[in-house]
NULO-66276 format. One record per residue: residue in one letter; x, y, z of N, C-alpha, C in turn. Coordinates in pm, whole numbers, padded with zeros to 5 digits, always signed. Example, Ala and Ser with C-alpha at 12.3 -4.5 7.8 and 13.67 -1.06 7.14 Angstrom:
A+01319-00569+00780+01230-00450+00780+01320-00330+00780/S+01285-00225+00708+01367-00106+00714+01290+00003+00787/
END
This chain:
M+01960+00413+02285+01952+00269+02264+02092+00207+02267/K+02189+00276+02210+02326+00229+02212+02376+00217+02357/L+02341+00315+02438+02381+00313+02579+02318+00194+02652/E+02189+00168+02623+02122+00053+02685+02194-00077+02648/Y+02232-00088+02522+02298-00211+02476+02433-00229+02545/T+02514-00123+02549+02649-00135+02604+02649-00148+02756/S+02550-00087+02823+02550-00089+02970+02467-00202+03030/L+02370-00255+02954+02283-00360+03008+02298-00492+02933/A+02273-00489+02803+02273-00614+02726+02412-00674+02712/L+02510-00591+02676+02644-00642+02650+02710-00706+02773/P+02701-00644+02891+02757-00711+03010+02691-00847+03037/F+02560-00856+03013+02490-00983+03031+02540-01088+02931/I+02560-01045+02807+02611-01135+02703+02749-01187+02740/K+02835-01097+02787+02971-01136+02824+02971-01230+02945/K+02881-01204+03039+02874-01287+03159+02832-01429+03126/H+02749-01443+03022+02697-01574+02983+02748-01608+02843/S+02878-01596+02824+02938-01617+02692+02922-01761+02642/H+02891-01855+02733+02867-01992+02689+02732-02007+02619/L+02646-01905+02636+02513-01906+02573+02501-01802+02462/F+02572-01691+02477+02558-01580+02383+02693-01543+02322/S+02687-01485+02203+02806-01442+02133+02794-01295+02095/E+02899-01218+02118+02896-01076+02083+02882-01056+01932/E+02936-01151+01855+02927-01141+01710+02783-01163+01662/V+02716-01261+01722+02578-01291+01683+02481-01193+01747/H+02494-01173+01877+02402-01085+01952+02457-00944+01954/S+02465-00887+01836+02524-00755+01814+02423-00644+01842/F+02473-00521+01831+02385-00405+01848+02279-00401+01740/E+02312-00444+01617+02214-00448+01509+02099-00542+01542/L+02132-00659+01597+02028-00753+01638+01945-00695+01752/Y+02012-00629+01844+01942-00567+01958+01840-00464+01909/K+01877-00383+01810+01784-00282+01756+01663-00349+01694/R+01685-00458+01620+01572-00528+01557+01478-00588+01662/M+01536-00641+01769+01455-00701+01875+01375-00595+01951/V+01436-00480+01973+01364-00370+02039+01247-00325+01952/A+01272-00311+01821+01165-00271+01729+01053-00375+01728/F+01090-00502+01733+00990-00610+01735+00903-00601+01860/I+00966-00581+01975+00891-00573+02100+00801-00450+02101/M+00854-00337+02054+00773-00214+02051+00652-00230+01960/A+00666-00306+01853+00556-00322+01757+00450-00420+01805/Y+00487-00517+01888+00394-00623+01925+00356-00625+02072/S+00409-00536+02151+00384-00542+02295+00259-00464+02335/F+00214-00492+02456+00100-00423+02516+00143-00360+02648/F+00066-00262+02694+00095-00200+02822-00027-00215+02913/E-00005-00267+03031-00116-00286+03124-00154-00152+03187/P-00282-00116+03185-00325+00010+03248-00295+00008+03397/V-00258+00122+03451-00230+00135+03594-00351+00196+03661/S-00396+00136+03769-00514+00188+03840-00480+00320+03907/D-00582+00402+03930-00562+00533+03990-00511+00524+04134/E-00545+00412+04202-00511+00402+04343-00361+00398+04367/D-00286+00327+04282-00143+00313+04310-00062+00433+04263/G-00123+00514+04175-00059+00638+04136+00072+00621+04062/Q+00094+00504+04002+00218+00480+03930+00192+00475+03781/G+00303+00472+03705+00290+00464+03559+00303+00599+03495/D+00327+00599+03365+00345+00725+03295+00212+00782+03250/E+00219+00899+03185+00097+00966+03140+00021+00877+03043/G-00110+00876+03056-00192+00792+02971-00231+00662+03038/G-00195+00646+03167-00238+00529+03241-00168+00401+03201/K-00041+00408+03157+00032+00288+03117+00147+00263+03213/S+00177+00134+03233+00296+00100+03309+00418+00122+03220/S+00535+00120+03282+00656+00147+03205+00709+00023+03135/L+00659-00097+03170+00712-00220+03112+00618-00277+03006/P+00671-00305+02887+00587-00367+02783+00566-00515+02812/L+00450-00567+02773+00417-00708+02793+00391-00773+02658/M+00444-00892+02638+00417-00969+02517+00296-01058+02543/V+00195-01050+02456+00070-01124+02474+00045-01209+02349/P+00091-01335+02350+00070-01423+02233-00079-01433+02200/M-00110-01446+02073-00245-01452+02017-00306-01312+02003/A-00303-01233+02111-00360-01098+02101-00280-01014+02002/D-00151-01042+01989-00068-00959+01903-00078-00995+01755/I-00160-01094+01722-00175-01128+01580-00280-01041+01510/L-00359-00967+01589-00464-00884+01530-00406-00755+01474/N-00451-00717+01356-00409-00592+01294-00486-00475+01351/H-00436-00355+01322-00498-00231+01370-00566-00156+01257/I-00681-00100+01285-00737+00009+01206-00800+00108+01304/A-00814+00232+01261-00871+00334+01350-01017+00300+01384/K-01089+00249+01284-01230+00212+01306-01236+00064+01346/N-01171+00033+01458-01158-00106+01502-01291-00165+01546/N-01299-00298+01542-01421-00366+01588-01396-00454+01710/A-01278-00438+01773-01247-00513+01895-01141-00437+01974/H-01133-00469+02104-01026-00412+02186-00991-00507+02299/L-00875-00483+02359-00825-00570+02465-00879-00522+02600/E-00931-00615+02679-00978-00583+02814-00895-00661+02915/W-00856-00592+03020-00769-00650+03123-00855-00689+03243/D-00864-00819+03269-00929-00868+03390-00823-00906+03492/K-00865-00937+03612-00770-00968+03718-00685-01091+03684/D-00749-01193+03626-00679-01319+03602-00656-01351+03455/C-00702-01264+03366-00686-01296+03224-00700-01171+03138/L-00667-01186+03012-00688-01082+02912-00794-01131+02815/R-00881-01041+02772-00985-01080+02677-00987-00983+02561/M-00995-01036+02440-01016-00954+02321-01165-00953+02294/V-01228-00837+02307-01374-00826+02303-01417-00743+02182/T-01513-00793+02108-01564-00716+01994-01647-00597+02044/T-01644-00489+01970-01717-00368+02007-01845-00352+01925/R-01865-00440+01829-01988-00440+01748-02003-00579+01687/Q-02113-00600+01618-02134-00728+01550-02030-00748+01440/V-01970-00865+01435-01869-00897+01334-01924-01011+01248/A-01934-00985+01119-01992-01084+01027-01897-01201+01007/A-01951-01314+00968-01870-01432+00938-01773-01399+00825/G-01646-01430+00846-01545-01403+00745-01485-01263+00752/E-01543-01176+00835-01490-01040+00848-01369-01042+00940/E-01266-00965+00905-01146-00961+00988-01173-00887+01119/V-01117-00938+01227-01127-00874+01358-01006-00782+01373/F-01034-00654+01398-00928-00555+01411-00920-00502+01554/N-00801-00500+01608-00773-00439+01736-00742-00290+01713/T-00720-00217+01821-00672-00080+01810-00541-00067+01884/F-00443+00000+01824-00317+00028+01891-00321+00163+01961/G-00434+00230+01952-00449+00362+02013-00492+00465+01909/Q-00519+00586+01957-00562+00695+01869-00438+00758+01806/L-00388+00695+01701-00260+00732+01642-00276+00787+01501/A-00207+00896+01472-00204+00952+01337-00120+00862+01248/N-00131+00881+01118-00056+00797+01024+00095+00805+01046/W+00145+00925+01076+00291+00937+01096+00333+00858+01219/Q+00248+00849+01320+00280+00771+01439+00274+00621+01410/L+00174+00580+01331+00165+00439+01293+00288+00396+01214/L+00332+00482+01122+00449+00448+01040+00575+00441+01127/H+00587+00536+01218+00705+00542+01304+00712+00422+01399/M+00598+00384+01456+00596+00281+01559+00572+00141+01506/Y+00494+00130+01397+00452-00002+01352+00482-00031+01205/G+00526+00068+01130+00568+00043+00993+00458+00038+00890/F+00343+00101+00915+00238+00106+00814+00155+00232+00835/A+00063+00260+00744-00027+00374+00755-00160+00336+00690/E-00264+00412+00721-00397+00383+00665-00426+00475+00546/V-00510+00424+00458-00550+00499+00339-00643+00613+00379/W-00623+00729+00318-00713+00844+00340-00853+00808+00290/P-00960+00842+00366-00963+00908+00496-00995+00812+00611/E-00950+00688+00601-00989+00586+00697-00934+00609+00837/N-00819+00674+00848-00763+00699+00981-00828+00824+01041/I-00928+00803+01125-01002+00916+01182-00921+00993+01286/Y-00801+00943+01318-00714+01010+01414-00594+01077+01346/D-00597+01087+01215-00484+01145+01144-00470+01293+01179/T-00346+01343+01180-00320+01483+01213-00210+01538+01124/V-00198+01670+01127-00086+01738+01064-00042+01851+01157/D+00088+01874+01163+00143+01981+01247+00172+02105+01164/I+00141+02221+01221+00185+02349+01165+00279+02409+01268/P+00411+02409+01242+00504+02465+01340+00466+02608+01377/M+00471+02637+01506+00435+02771+01552+00523+02877+01489/Q+00649+02844+01465+00742+02938+01405+00698+02976+01264/V+00635+02882+01193+00585+02910+01058+00478+03019+01063/L+00388+03009+01161+00283+03110+01176+00345+03248+01202/F+00444+03253+01289+00509+03380+01322+00581+03437+01200/D+00650+03351+01125+00720+03397+01004+00622+03453+00901/E+00508+03387+00886+00407+03435+00790+00345+03567+00838/A+00330+03582+00969+00277+03707+01024+00373+03822+00995/K+00504+03797+01006+00603+03902+00977+00605+03937+00828/L+00586+03836+00743+00583+03863+00599+00462+03949+00561/A+00350+03926+00631+00227+04000+00599+00229+04142+00656/A+00313+04165+00758+00316+04295+00823+00412+04390+00751/G+00391+04518+00772+00484+04617+00720+00609+04621+00806/P+00719+04675+00753+00845+04682+00829+00830+04750+00965/A+00741+04848+00972+00723+04921+01098+00654+04837+01204/D+00586+04728+01163+00510+04647+01258+00585+04524+01308/V+00702+04497+01251+00775+04374+01286+00817+04373+01433/Q+00865+04488+01482+00909+04494+01622+00794+04467+01718/L+00677+04524+01685+00559+04499+01769+00520+04351+01764/L+00528+04291+01646+00498+04149+01633+00591+04064+01719/E+00719+04101+01720+00816+04027+01800+00785+04040+01949/E+00739+04157+01991+00697+04176+02131+00578+04086+02162/K+00483+04080+02069+00364+03997+02089+00402+03849+02100/W+00496+03807+02016+00537+03666+02015+00608+03630+02146/L+00692+03721+02195+00758+03698+02322+00656+03690+02435/F+00555+03776+02428+00449+03775+02528+00375+03642+02526/L+00341+03593+02405+00273+03464+02393+00360+03351+02448/G+00491+03362+02427+00581+03262+02481+00585+03265+02633/D+00588+03385+02689+00588+03399+02835+00459+03347+02897/Q+00350+03356+02819+00221+03307+02867+00206+03156+02849/G+00305+03094+02785+00298+02949+02764+00209+02909+02648/V+00174+03004+02562+00085+02974+02450+00165+02917+02333/V+00283+02972+02307+00368+02924+02197+00506+02890+02252/S+00581+02814+02174+00718+02780+02209+00800+02767+02082/E+00930+02770+02097+01019+02770+01981+01001+02646+01894/D+00985+02531+01958+00973+02405+01883+00830+02351+01880/G+00734+02432+01926+00596+02385+01934+00525+02384+01800/S+00411+02318+01797+00330+02310+01675+00182+02324+01709/F+00108+02382+01617-00038+02375+01620-00077+02248+01547/I-00181+02181+01593-00217+02051+01537-00359+02055+01482/A-00374+02006+01359-00506+01994+01296-00538+01847+01279/G-00665+01811+01305-00710+01674+01289-00817+01662+01182/M-00888+01553+01184-00987+01527+01080-01111+01616+01090/E-01137+01669+01209-01257+01752+01228-01226+01901+01240/G-01099+01934+01260-01065+02075+01276-00935+02090+01353/I-00913+02212+01406-00792+02242+01482-00804+02180+01621/L-00707+02095+01657-00710+02029+01788-00654+02118+01898/T-00554+02198+01865-00497+02292+01962-00569+02427+01948/D-00701+02422+01962-00781+02540+01930-00754+02657+02025/E-00731+02631+02154-00708+02741+02248-00578+02816+02214/E-00472+02740+02182-00345+02802+02148-00356+02882+02018/V-00425+02825+01919-00442+02895+01792-00525+03022+01811/Y-00634+03010+01884-00722+03125+01905-00647+03238+01975/E-00576+03205+02083-00506+03307+02160-00393+03370+02078/S-00324+03289+02000-00215+03341+01916-00265+03441+01814/F-00374+03405+01745-00428+03495+01644-00485+03622+01708/K-00549+03605+01821-00607+03722+01889-00499+03824+01922/V-00387+03777+01977-00279+03867+02018-00205+03923+01896/L-00172+03837+01800-00096+03882+01684-00170+03986+01602/C-00302+03979+01603-00382+04071+01520-00435+04191+01599/M-00394+04207+01725-00435+04324+01804-00366+04451+01754/T-00432+04563+01769-00365+04691+01747-00267+04712+01862/E-00177+04807+01848-00080+04831+01955-00149+04873+02084/V-00252+04955+02074-00326+04999+02193-00391+04879+02262/E-00454+04792+02184-00518+04672+02241-00414+04581+02306/F-00299+04569+02241-00195+04480+02295-00139+04534+02426/R-00114+04665+02434-00060+04723+02558-00158+04701+02673/E-00284+04718+02644-00386+04695+02748-00388+04548+02788/H-00374+04461+02689-00372+04316+02715-00249+04280+02798/Q-00137+04343+02771-00015+04320+02847-00035+04357+02994/E-00096+04474+03017-00117+04521+03154-00202+04424+03235/K-00295+04359+03164-00383+04263+03232-00322+04123+03235/E-00195+04112+03188-00123+03984+03187-00201+03874+03115/G-00264+03911+03005-00333+03812+02923-00479+03791+02958/W-00524+03850+03069-00666+03836+03105-00748+03938+03030/S-00869+03899+02994-00956+03989+02918-01095+03986+02977/D-01159+04103+02979-01297+04110+03029-01392+04029+02943/S-01350+04003+02817-01438+03930+02726-01420+03780+02733/D-01329+03731+02822-01307+03588+02836-01425+03525+02910/S-01531+03503+02838-01653+03447+02897-01675+03306+02844/E-01778+03241+02896-01812+03107+02848-01849+03110+02701/E-01910+03221+02659-01949+03234+02518-01825+03238+02429/E-01720+03310+02474-01598+03317+02395-01528+03182+02394/E-01533+03111+02507-01475+02977+02512-01541+02887+02408/E-01672+02904+02391-01745+02825+02291-01695+02859+02151/E-01664+02986+02127-01618+03030+01995-01480+02975+01963/R-01404+02935+02063-01268+02889+02040-01263+02748+01982/S-01376+02683+01972-01380+02552+01909-01366+02572+01758/L-01253+02532+01703-01220+02565+01564-01237+02444+01473/S-01360+02402+01454-01386+02299+01354-01370+02361+01217/Y-01355+02279+01114-01336+02333+00980-01455+02418+00938/E-01574+02379+00982-01694+02455+00946-01691+02596+01007/K-01621+02612+01120-01620+02741+01189-01503+02831+01146/L-01409+02778+01071-01295+02860+01032-01336+02979+00946/S-01439+02960+00866-01483+03071+00779-01545+03185+00860/D-01578+03161+00987-01635+03265+01072-01529+03351+01141/L-01404+03311+01130-01297+03388+01194-01277+03521+01122/P-01220+03620+01191-01189+03748+01125-01101+03726+01002/E-01117+03810+00904-01047+03793+00776-00896+03783+00793/A-00839+03870+00877-00693+03868+00897-00646+03735+00955/W-00725+03678+01045-00691+03548+01105-00692+03438+00997/R-00797+03440+00915-00813+03336+00813-00698+03342+00712/H-00662+03463+00672-00555+03479+00573-00422+03431+00630/L-00397+03459+00757-00272+03419+00820-00266+03267+00837/L-00377+03206+00879-00380+03061+00896-00363+02990+00761/A-00429+03043+00658-00416+02984+00524-00273+02999+00473/A-00209+03112+00500-00071+03134+00456+00023+03034+00525/A+00002+03009+00654+00085+02913+00727+00065+02772+00672/A-00059+02737+00640-00087+02605+00583-00023+02590+00445/R-00028+02696+00364+00035+02692+00232+00186+02677+00243/C+00246+02744+00342+00389+02732+00364+00426+02587+00397/C+00346+02522+00481+00371+02381+00514+00353+02293+00392/M+00257+02325+00308+00234+02249+00185+00357+02248+00096/R+00427+02360+00091+00542+02372+00002+00661+02289+00047/K+00659+02240+00169+00770+02163+00223+00771+02017+00175/Y+00661+01972+00116+00655+01834+00066+00723+01826-00071/R+00784+01712-00096+00855+01693-00224+00758+01700-00340/N+00642+01635-00326+00540+01635-00432+00422+01723-00391/S+00354+01777-00490+00232+01853-00462+00119+01756-00430/L+00009+01808-00380-00109+01726-00352-00157+01657-00479/Q-00157+01729-00589-00204+01673-00716-00111+01562-00766/E+00020+01582-00748+00116+01478-00789+00099+01352-00706/N+00075+01368-00577+00054+01251-00491-00077+01180-00523/E-00178+01257-00565-00303+01194-00606-00281+01105-00729/Q-00194+01148-00818-00162+01067-00935-00089+00938-00895/L-00003+00947-00795+00071+00830-00749-00021+00727-00684/L-00135+00773-00636-00230+00681-00571-00312+00600-00671/I-00309+00640-00798-00377+00562-00902-00311+00425-00911/K-00391+00323-00926-00344+00184-00914-00218+00154-00994/E-00215+00194-01119-00101+00159-01205+00029+00223-01157/N+00018+00343-01094+00136+00408-01039+00170+00355-00899/W+00065+00329-00821+00080+00277-00685+00157+00145-00685/E+00127+00059-00779+00188-00074-00782+00336-00070-00818/K+00382+00042-00871+00524+00056-00905+00609+00099-00785/L+00542+00139-00676+00613+00187-00558+00649+00072-00466/S+00759+00088-00393+00793-00009-00290+00698+00009-00172/K+00698-00088-00080+00610-00077+00037+00642+00048+00118/R+00771+00075+00137+00810+00194+00213+00761+00321+00145/Q+00771+00325+00013+00723+00443-00060+00571+00457-00048/Q+00501+00344-00050+00356+00348-00036+00314+00403+00100/W+00377+00352+00206+00343+00400+00341+00375+00548+00355/S+00492+00589+00305+00530+00730+00314+00434+00818+00236/L+00389+00769+00121+00293+00843+00040+00163+00864+00115/L+00115+00760+00184-00010+00771+00259+00001+00874+00371/V+00115+00878+00438+00137+00977+00544+00134+01118+00488/C+00212+01139+00382+00221+01273+00322+00087+01318+00263/Y+00021+01227+00194-00106+01262+00130-00212+01301+00234/G-00219+01225+00343-00316+01259+00448-00289+01395+00508/Q-00163+01426+00533-00128+01556+00589-00159+01668+00490/Q-00131+01645+00363-00162+01746+00261-00312+01769+00250/K-00391+01664+00262-00536+01679+00256-00587+01764+00372/L-00529+01745+00489-00569+01825+00605-00528+01971+00588/L-00407+01993+00539-00363+02131+00514-00450+02197+00409/N-00484+02122+00306-00570+02177+00200-00709+02211+00255/R-00755+02129+00349-00887+02158+00407-00883+02286+00491/I-00771+02310+00558-00755+02436+00631-00763+02553+00534/I-00689+02543+00424-00685+02652+00326-00822+02680+00267/T-00890+02574+00222-01021+02594+00159-01124+02642+00259/S-01115+02599+00384-01211+02643+00486-01189+02789+00522/C-01063+02833+00526-01034+02971+00559-01075+03067+00449/L-01065+03020+00325-01090+03110+00212-01224+03084+00144/S-01310+03001+00206-01436+02962+00143-01529+03081+00118/E-01525+03180+00205-01612+03298+00188-01575+03379+00065/E-01448+03367+00021-01402+03450-00089-01419+03382-00224/S-01448+03249-00222-01459+03176-00348-01596+03192-00411/
END
């Protein structure tokens, strides 16, 4: 952003010094204006025919749309923006009662994305698109802790193999949503390989990751909703729960402490920023807790 300001905005300001001032139109002002545009702008979908635009069918240029930008967002929105050839229309998606607020959607965004891009978050469990990340490295570290010293080298071989197969990466994460694990194929393949015996792994290596059991039925089993986590092999469930517990420990407050902060008398003592941050953390903790309880439900 600093580079954009110095290479684009600042030369323009200097060229038109009779209209603009470097003291007034500073980098700080530029940052605020960029944040304002990012929070209130829209992106026109790009048709398939022209083949342009970035991933997700959006053009690269943001558009400011007066009136449309006054609508707030919730995940369970009751209206959305439609692009016609000559106009834009805000269209309701269901019956809206008299006096009921009309809500647009900014997209399928988790609370952390809403806070980062727009400065707010939704109360649990209203954001049906909320997610939590489990860093892949955390899973590997927990697998090494659970293994004996003699098995660590084999685990490291397995992890390198998964990396070569494009299943895991150094900075990658497994993602859990409101209904279950969203990166189910990566999670399934990682657990399958990490929990193989050495003989099974060597055979798997020779086949370069292909398995005779990779059938449509197995593909169906890879759908990892919370209800299905209890059906996973015991070693898989224990490892997934351990990784989720490790992520839980990274929060400043425990789940129970954050639940206390959500009580009205405590909530009202927090600043707006603290409230939004609390909602993000609490939602992620609830998802991690659901992973833990789903994995260990058979043992309770």
